[in-house]
C-alpha positions in Angstrom: 1.6 16.9 9.5 -0.2 20.2 8.9 0.0 21.3 12.5 3.7 20.8 12.5 3.9 22.9 9.3 1.9 25.5 11.0 4.4 25.7 14.0 7.4 26.0 11.5 5.9 29.1 9.9 6.0 31.1 13.2 2.8 33.0 12.4 3.6 33.8 8.8 0.2 33.9 6.9 -0.6 30.7 4.8 -3.2 29.5 2.4 -4.7 26.1 1.5 -7.2 24.7 -1.0 -10.2 22.5 -0.7 -11.6 20.5 -3.7 -14.3 18.0 -4.2 -14.5 14.8 -6.2 -15.8 15.4 -9.7 -18.7 13.3 -11.0 -17.1 12.5 -14.5 -13.8 11.1 -15.7 -13.3 14.3 -17.7 -14.0 16.3 -14.5 -11.4 14.3 -12.7 -8.7 14.9 -15.5 -9.6 18.6 -15.4 -9.2 18.7 -11.6 -5.8 17.0 -11.7 -4.6 19.7 -14.1 -6.1 22.4 -11.9 -4.5 21.0 -8.7 -1.1 20.8 -10.5 -1.3 24.5 -11.4 -2.5 25.5 -7.9 0.1 23.4 -6.4 2.9 25.7 -8.0 1.4 28.4 -5.7 3.0 26.5 -2.7 -0.2 26.0 -0.6 0.4 24.8 3.0 -1.9 21.8 2.2 -4.9 20.7 0.1 -7.8 18.7 1.1 -10.5 16.7 -0.7 -14.1 16.2 0.5 -15.8 12.9 1.2 -19.4 12.7 -0.3 -22.5 12.4 1.9 -23.1 8.9 2.9 -19.6 7.9 1.6 -20.9 8.5 -2.0 -17.6 9.5 -3.3 -15.4 7.5 -0.7 -13.4 5.5 -3.4 -12.6 8.6 -5.5 -11.8 10.6 -2.4 -9.1 8.0 -1.5 -7.8 7.9 -5.0 -7.6 11.7 -5.4 -6.0 12.1 -1.8 -3.4 9.4 -2.6 -2.5 10.9 -5.9 -2.4 14.5 -4.6 0.1 13.1 -1.8 2.2 10.8 -3.8 2.2 12.2 -7.4 1.8 15.9 -6.9 3.7 15.8 -3.5 1.2 18.0 -1.9 0.5 17.8 1.9 -2.9 16.3 1.7 -5.8 16.2 4.2 -8.6 13.7 3.6 -12.1 14.3 4.9 -13.8 11.4 6.7 -17.4 11.5 7.7 -19.7 9.4 9.9 -22.5 9.2 7.5 -23.4 5.7 6.3 -20.2 4.3 7.4 -19.2 1.6 9.8 -16.0 1.2 11.9 -14.7 -1.4 9.5 -15.2 1.2 6.6 -13.2 3.9 8.5 -10.5 1.4 9.7 -9.9 0.5 6.0 -10.0 4.0 4.7 -7.5 5.1 7.5 -5.2 2.1 6.6 -5.3 3.1 2.9 -4.5 6.7 3.8 -1.6 5.7 5.8 -0.2 3.4 3.1 -0.5 6.5 0.7 1.6 8.6 3.0 -1.4 10.8 4.0 -1.0 12.1 7.6 -3.9 14.5 8.0 -7.6 13.6 8.3 -10.5 16.0 8.7 -13.1 14.3 11.0 -16.8 15.3 10.3 -20.1 14.1 11.3 -21.3 14.7 7.6 -24.6 15.7 6.1 -27.6 13.4 5.8 -27.5 11.3 2.6 -29.3 12.5 -0.5 -33.1 12.5 0.1 -32.9 12.2 3.8 -33.6 15.2 5.9 -32.5 14.1 9.3 -29.0 12.7 10.1 -28.9 9.4 11.7 -26.0 7.3 13.1 -25.3 4.1 11.2 -25.5 0.8 13.0 -21.9 -0.1 14.0 -20.7 3.3 13.1 -20.3 6.6 14.8 -22.8 8.8 16.6 -20.7 12.1 16.1 -17.4 13.5 15.1 -16.2 13.3 18.7 -16.5 9.5 18.4 -14.7 9.6 15.1 -11.8 11.6 16.5 -11.5 9.2 19.4 -11.5 6.2 17.2 -8.7 7.6 14.8 -6.6 8.3 18.0 -7.3 5.0 19.4 -6.2 3.1 16.2 -3.4 5.2 15.2 -2.2 7.4 18.1 -0.4 10.5 16.9 0.3 9.4 13.3 -2.5 11.5 11.9 -3.0 15.1 12.4 -6.7 15.6 13.0 -8.8 18.6 12.1 -12.5 19.2 12.9 -15.1 21.6 11.7 -16.0 24.8 13.6 -19.2 26.9 13.0 -18.8 30.5 13.8 -22.7 31.0 13.5 -23.4 27.8 15.2 -24.2 24.4 13.5 -27.2 24.3 11.3 -28.8 21.5 13.5 -29.3 24.2 16.3 -31.4 26.5 14.2 -33.1 24.6 11.2 -36.4 26.1 12.0 -35.4 29.6 13.4 -33.3 32.4 11.8 -31.0 32.7 14.8 -29.2 30.4 17.1 -30.2 31.0 20.8 -27.5 32.0 23.3 -27.9 28.6 25.1 -27.5 26.6 21.9 -24.5 28.8 20.8 -22.8 27.9 24.1 -23.6 24.2 23.6 -22.1 24.3 20.2 -18.9 25.9 21.6 -18.7 23.1 24.2 -19.2 20.4 21.6 -16.4 21.9 19.6 -14.2 21.7 22.8 -15.2 18.1 23.2 -13.8 17.4 19.7 -10.5 19.1 20.6 -10.3 17.3 23.9 -10.9 14.0 22.1 -7.7 14.6 20.0 -8.2 17.2 17.3 -5.3 19.7 16.8 -6.7 22.0 14.3 -10.2 23.6 13.5 -11.4 24.7 10.0 -14.6 26.7 9.9 -17.7 26.6 7.9 -17.9 29.6 5.4 -19.0 33.0 6.6 -19.3 36.5 5.3 -19.5 38.4 8.5 -16.0 39.0 9.8 -17.2 40.4 13.1 -19.1 37.3 14.0 -16.0 35.1 13.2 -13.7 37.2 15.3 -16.2 37.2 18.2 -16.5 33.5 17.9 -12.7 32.9 17.9 -12.5 35.0 21.2 -15.4 32.8 22.7 -13.4 29.7 21.8 -10.2 30.9 23.5 -12.2 31.8 26.6 -13.5 28.3 27.2 -9.9 26.8 26.7 -9.9 25.8 22.9 -6.3 26.6 22.1 -5.6 24.8 18.8 -5.2 26.7 15.5 -8.4 28.1 14.0 -8.4 28.4 10.3 -11.3 30.3 8.5 -13.0 28.6 5.6 -13.2 31.1 2.8 -15.6 30.7 -0.2 -15.1 33.0 -3.2 -18.2 34.2 -4.9 -18.3 32.9 -8.4 -21.8 33.2 -9.4 -25.0 34.8 -7.9 -27.1 31.7 -8.0 -24.3 29.5 -6.5 -23.7 32.0 -3.8 -27.4 32.0 -2.9 -27.6 28.2 -3.0 -24.6 27.7 -0.8 -25.4 30.3 1.8 -29.0 29.0 1.9 -28.0 25.4 2.3 -25.6 26.4 5.1 -27.9 29.0 6.6 -25.0 31.4 6.4 -25.6 34.9 7.6 -25.1 37.5 4.9 -24.9 41.2 5.9 -27.6 43.3 4.1 -24.9 45.4 2.5 -23.5 42.3 0.7 -27.0 41.1 -0.2 -28.0 44.5 -1.7 -24.7 44.8 -3.6 -25.1 41.4 -5.2 -28.8 41.9 -5.9 -28.0 45.0 -7.9 -25.6 43.2 -10.3 -27.2 39.6 -10.2 -27.6 39.6 -14.0 -24.1 40.6 -14.9 -21.8 37.5 -14.2 -18.6 39.3 -14.7 -19.6 42.1 -12.3 -20.7 39.4 -9.7 -17.2 37.8 -9.9 -15.4 41.1 -9.7 -17.5 42.2 -6.6 -16.9 38.8 -5.1 -13.2 39.0 -5.5 -13.1 42.5 -3.9 -15.4 41.6 -1.0 -13.7 38.4 -0.2 -10.2 40.2 -0.5 -11.4 42.8 2.1 -12.7 40.0 4.3 -9.4 38.1 4.3 -7.3 41.2 4.8 -9.3 42.1 8.0 -8.8 38.5 9.2 -5.1 38.5 8.5 -4.8 42.0 10.1 -6.5 40.5 13.3 -3.9 37.9 13.7 -5.7 34.9 12.0 -3.0 32.6 10.9 -4.2 31.6 7.4 -7.0 31.1 4.9 -8.7 27.7 3.8 -10.0 28.4 0.3 -13.1 26.6 -0.6 -12.2 26.5 -4.5 -15.4 24.6 -5.7 -12.8 23.1 -8.0 -12.3 26.6 -9.7 -9.2 28.7 -9.5 -9.5 32.2 -10.9 -11.3 34.0 -8.1 -9.0 32.2 -5.5 -5.9 33.2 -7.4 -7.2 36.8 -7.7 -8.0 37.0 -4.0 -4.5 35.7 -3.1 -2.8 38.1 -5.5 -4.8 41.0 -4.1 -3.5 40.1 -0.5 0.1 39.8 -1.9 0.3 36.4 -0.6 1.6 35.0 -4.0 4.7 37.2 -4.1 7.2 35.0 -2.4 6.1 31.5 -3.5 9.6 30.9 -4.9 11.2 31.5 -1.5 9.1 28.6 -0.2 10.3 26.2 -2.8 12.9 23.8 -1.3 13.9 22.8 -4.9 13.0 23.7 -8.5 10.6 20.9 -8.5 8.2 19.7 -5.7 10.0 17.0 -3.5 8.3 14.0 -2.1 6.7 14.1 1.4 7.8 11.4 3.6 10.9 9.7 5.2 12.9 9.2 2.1 15.0 12.3 1.1 15.2 13.3 -2.5 17.2 16.2 -3.8 18.1 15.4 -7.5 16.1 14.6 -10.6 16.6 14.2 -14.3 15.2 17.1 -16.2 13.2 15.2 -18.8 9.9 14.7 -16.7 9.8 18.5 -15.7 6.5 18.9 -17.5 5.3 15.5 -16.4 6.2 15.2 -12.7 3.2 12.9 -12.0 4.5 10.3 -14.4 7.9 10.5 -12.8 6.6 10.2 -9.3 4.5 7.2 -10.3 7.5 5.5 -12.0 9.8 6.0 -8.9 7.2 5.6 -6.2 8.5 2.3 -5.0 12.3 3.1 -5.0 13.9 2.0 -1.7 15.7 5.3 -1.6 16.1 8.3 -3.9 19.2 10.0 -5.3 20.8 12.0 -2.5 23.4 14.8 -3.1 24.7 13.4 -6.5 22.8 11.5 -9.1 23.9 8.0 -9.1 25.3 7.8 -5.6 22.4 6.0 -4.2 19.8 5.2 -6.7 17.1 2.6 -6.9 18.1 0.2 -9.8 15.2 0.8 -12.1 12.4 3.2 -13.1 9.0 1.5 -13.0 7.8 0.0 -16.2 6.2 2.3 -18.8 2.3 1.4 -18.8 -0.7 2.7 -20.4 -1.4 4.7 -17.4 1.6 7.0 -18.1 0.5 7.4 -21.7 -3.3 7.8 -21.3 -4.1 9.1 -17.9 -1.3 11.4 -16.8 -1.9 14.9 -18.1 -4.8 13.7 -20.3 -8.1 15.2 -20.8 -11.0 13.8 -22.8 -10.7 13.2 -26.5 -12.9 16.3 -27.3 -10.4 18.6 -25.6 -7.3 17.1 -27.3 -9.1 17.3 -30.6 -9.9 21.0 -30.0 -6.2 21.8 -29.1 -4.2 19.7 -31.6 -6.5 17.4 -33.4 -7.0 19.3 -36.7 -6.4 17.4 -39.9 -2.7 17.2 -41.0 -1.6 17.5 -44.5 2.1 17.2 -43.5 4.8 17.9 -40.9 4.5 21.7 -41.6 1.0 21.4 -39.9 2.6 19.7 -36.9 5.3 22.4 -36.6 2.6 25.1 -36.6 0.7 23.4 -33.9 3.9 23.4 -31.7 4.4 27.1 -32.4 0.7 27.8 -31.7 1.1 26.3 -28.2 4.0 28.5 -27.4 2.2 31.7 -28.6 -0.8 30.7 -26.4 -3.1 29.9 -29.3 -3.8 26.3 -28.1 -3.8 25.2 -24.5 -2.0 21.8 -24.6 0.4 19.5 -26.3 0.7 15.8 -25.3 4.0 16.6 -23.5 2.9 19.8 -21.8 -0.2 21.4 -20.5 1.0 24.8 -19.4 4.3 26.8 -19.9 6.4 27.4 -16.9 6.8 31.0 -15.9 10.6 31.0 -16.8 9.6 29.7 -20.4 7.9 33.1 -21.0 11.2 34.8 -22.0 12.0 32.0 -24.3 8.6 31.3 -26.0 9.1 33.7 -29.0 12.5 32.0 -29.8 11.1 28.5 -29.2 8.2 29.3 -31.6 10.5 30.1 -34.3 12.5 26.9 -33.8 9.2 25.0 -34.1 8.2 26.7 -37.3 11.7 25.6 -38.6 11.0 21.9 -37.6 12.7 21.7 -34.3 9.7 20.6 -32.1 10.5 21.8 -28.6 8.9 20.1 -25.5 11.2 21.2 -22.6 13.5 24.1 -21.9 15.1 26.4 -19.4 17.2 29.5 -19.7 20.7 30.1 -18.5 20.9 31.7 -15.0 24.1 33.1 -13.5 23.9 33.7 -9.8 20.3 34.8 -9.4 19.0 35.3 -5.9 17.5 32.1 -4.4 14.3 34.3 -3.8 14.2 35.5 -7.4 10.4 35.6 -8.4 11.1 33.4 -11.5 14.2 31.3 -11.0 14.4 31.2 -7.2 14.4 28.1 -5.0 16.0 26.8 -1.8 15.0 29.6 0.7 16.6 32.9 1.4 20.4 33.6 1.4 21.4 31.6 -1.5 22.4 31.9 -5.3 21.3 29.7 -8.0 22.5 28.8 -11.5 21.2 27.1 -14.6 22.6 25.9 -17.9 20.4 26.7 -20.9 18.6 23.5 -22.1 16.3 22.6 -25.0 14.7 19.3 -25.7 13.0 18.7 -29.0 11.9 16.1 -31.6 13.4 16.7 -35.1 14.1 14.9 -38.2 17.5 13.2 -39.0 18.2 16.1 -41.4 17.7 18.5 -38.7 19.9 16.5 -36.4 22.5 16.6 -39.0 22.2 20.5 -39.1 22.8 20.5 -35.3 25.9 18.4 -35.5 27.2 20.6 -38.4 26.9 23.6 -36.1 28.8 22.2 -33.2 32.3 23.1 -34.3 31.4 26.8 -34.0 30.0 26.6 -30.5 32.4 24.8 -28.2 30.1 25.0 -25.1 27.2 23.1 -26.8 26.7 19.3 -26.4 23.8 17.2 -27.6 22.3 13.8 -27.1 19.9 12.1 -29.6 17.9 8.9 -29.8 15.2 7.3 -31.9 12.4 5.0 -31.2 14.6 1.9 -31.8 17.0 3.1 -29.1 19.8 4.1 -31.4 21.7 6.7 -29.4 24.6 9.2 -30.1 25.9 12.1 -28.0 28.8 14.6 -28.0 28.9 14.5 -24.2 32.0 13.1 -22.6 30.2 12.2 -19.3 27.1 10.4 -18.7 25.7 13.0 -16.1 25.6 16.7 -16.4 24.2 19.0 -13.7 22.1 21.8 -15.4 20.7 23.3 -12.1 22.6 24.0 -9.0 22.6 26.3 -6.0 24.9 27.6 -3.3 23.6 28.3 0.2 25.0 29.2 3.6 26.3 26.4 5.7 25.3 23.8 3.1 27.0 21.8 0.4 26.3 22.8 -3.2 23.0 21.4 -4.3 22.5 20.1 -7.8 18.9 19.2 -8.1 18.5 18.8 -11.9 20.6 16.8 -14.2 20.7 15.6 -17.8 21.8 11.9 -17.7 22.2 9.1 -20.3 20.3 6.4 -18.5 17.3 8.3 -17.6 17.1 9.8 -21.1 17.0 6.3 -22.6 14.1 5.5 -20.2 12.3 8.7 -20.9 12.4 8.3 -24.7 9.8 5.5 -24.7 7.4 7.7 -22.8 8.2 10.7 -24.9 7.7 9.0 -28.2 4.8 6.9 -26.9 2.7 10.0 -26.6 2.8 10.6 -30.4 0.7 7.6 -30.7 -1.5 7.5 -27.7 -2.3 11.1 -27.4 -2.2 12.2 -31.0 -2.5 9.5 -33.6 -5.5 8.0 -31.8 -7.4 11.2 -32.6 -7.6 10.1 -36.3 -9.0 7.3 -38.2 -6.6 4.4 -38.8 -5.1 4.8 -42.3 -6.0 8.4 -42.8 -3.4 10.8 -44.0 -3.3 12.6 -40.7 -2.5 9.4 -38.8 0.2 8.6 -41.2 1.9 12.0 -40.6 2.0 11.3 -36.9 3.2 7.7 -37.4 5.9 8.9 -39.7 7.2 11.4 -37.1 7.1 8.5 -34.5 9.1 6.2 -36.9 11.6 8.7 -38.3 12.3 11.4 -35.8 14.9 11.8 -33.1 14.4 13.0 -29.5 17.2 15.3 -29.0 18.6 17.4 -25.9 20.8 20.4 -26.3 22.9 21.8 -23.3 24.8 25.0 -23.3 27.6 24.6 -20.7 28.4 28.4 -20.8 26.0 29.6 -18.1 27.8 32.9 -17.9 27.8 34.2 -21.6 26.2 31.4 -23.5 23.6 31.8 -26.2 21.9 28.6 -27.0 19.5 30.4 -29.5 22.5 31.6 -31.5 23.7 28.0 -31.8 20.2 27.0 -32.8 20.2 29.8 -35.4 23.5 28.4 -36.8 21.8 25.0 -37.0 18.6 26.5 -38.9 21.0 28.1 -41.3 22.7 24.9 -42.1 19.4 23.1 -43.0 19.5 21.9 -46.6 23.2 23.0 -47.1 
C-alpha cells in the first residue's frame, strides 16, 4: 500500500503521477507509452481518474489493472460516488483486488456532464465519507484509502462568492477529518498556486487532529488557455503576480511553458523545504513539464538507487528476481505472458519456474507497444525497394531520426554509448533490436547502470540481439575462432536452432551486495529464446508488413526477411576486457569472403 511505502521512505521526498483515461484508442496507446517512460523515473505510485458519472469507469479499471500488472507500478484507482450504486462499487473493488490493486482514492466526484448540482444516486452514496466507510466495511484493511483535501475549501462552499467564509472553511476541515476518521489513511489535495495558503491549511488540519500524510496536488502550466480553464473550473486562487506574469506572455506558447516550469519548481521547492513529504503531479497525460520540474528539483538524480533490479519487478506476494533478457524492450508482453505463473524464478533461472509461457496471441503482436497505423507509417512505413532500405530504417532509429521500431519505442539510457556502433551494424545488415554494454564492478548507485540499492557492485556481459541473413550468420560463425569469449545462438521462423554455447542458461547481469547472496537478475536461456522468437518474428508481419498493400514490392521485402532471416544473440563472456564490437567488426569484414 502507498501508506506503507511512505513509512519506508522515512521522510525522503517522493513524487507520483496522475493520469486520466483518454477518449480515443490511439490516445490510450500513447498513454501506455508515456506511462512506461515515466515509470522509469521510479514514482512512488501512479493513479488514474474515474470520469464524472462513471463515464470512463471501464477504461479506468482496464488502465489501472494494466499499470499494476503489466507495468508493475503501484497504482491507485479513483472511485467516485457520482451515478454509481453500491453494486457498481462492490464490483469495481473486486475487480481492482483481482488485479492486485491495493490503493483507492475515494471521492464524491463532480456532477455529470450537463448537470450543475451534484445529487446522490438512489442506492448509492451521499458523500465520500459513506464511500470510505463502505470500502472499509467490505475489505477491511486490504486497501489503502486516500481522500481529497481542498486547501482553499471545496468549491461547493463558495460557488457564488469569491471567498469561502471562516465558518465554512472550518466546516470543510471538519468534513475532511470525518473522511479520515471513517478510514482514510492519506490526503491528496486539489491544485493550488498559493503556497502560503496551503501551508496554513496543513497547520489547521494538524490542529484539529488530522495526522495522516498530506500530499499536495501539483499541476504544471502547459498552456495559458488550459491554465485559465482549470483554475476557473476549480475556483483556484491565483496570486496577482502569477496572473500578471502569464498575461504578459500569453501569446507565446514556449514562454508560457518556461514560465510555468520555473514557477511550479519554485512552489515545489518551498513545499519540500517546509517538510512536505512529496509531490503528486497532475500530468494531464503530458510529461515534458513534469519531468523538467522534477529535474530542476534534483529529484531524478538517484532513480537508479531506487531500482531493486535492472527491470521493474512485480508487485505482490510472489517474489521474482530473474528474467530472460529478450523482453527487455517489451516488458508488458513478458508480464502478460507470465501473469498466471504459480511462482516466478527465484534465485537462479530454472530452480522454480512455472512450466510454460502464456500462449502468443494477437494481443502481444498488435496492442503491446503499438500506436495507430498513421504513427507507424510515419516512423517506418516508407516504401521499400529492398533490404538496404530496411537496414537504413534500423540505423535511423538508433540515430534518433525516427521514434520507433516494432521491437522498441525508446532507447534505454545505457544504449546511448552504443548507438553509433549499433547503427553501423544495422547499415551492414545486422539489424539490432536489443543490447547492453559490458560493466565491470560499477557502483550499484551508478546513474546509468546501477540497481539493487546502495552498497553493492554490479556487472554485465555485453550482449547484442539482431536479425540477419544466413550469409551474415555465416560471417559471425567465421569470426568466432578469433574471439574465444564470444558465443552465439540463432533460430529461424521454422524453429531451426543452433548455438555455440555449452550451457542452456548464461547469466548476463549480476550484482554483489552486503549480507546477500549474489543476485543474477538477467539471463540468456535457450528455452525462453525459442519462445521469444515467435513474438520477435511475428512483429515483422503484424506491425510492418500490414502497412503495405498485399502483394506490393514493400510487403514482399518484409515477408522475405520473415521467411529467410535468423534471430541471433551474441554474448561476450569477457566482462573485464571484452570488446563485442571488435568481434562484430570481424564478422562484417568476413561478409562476402
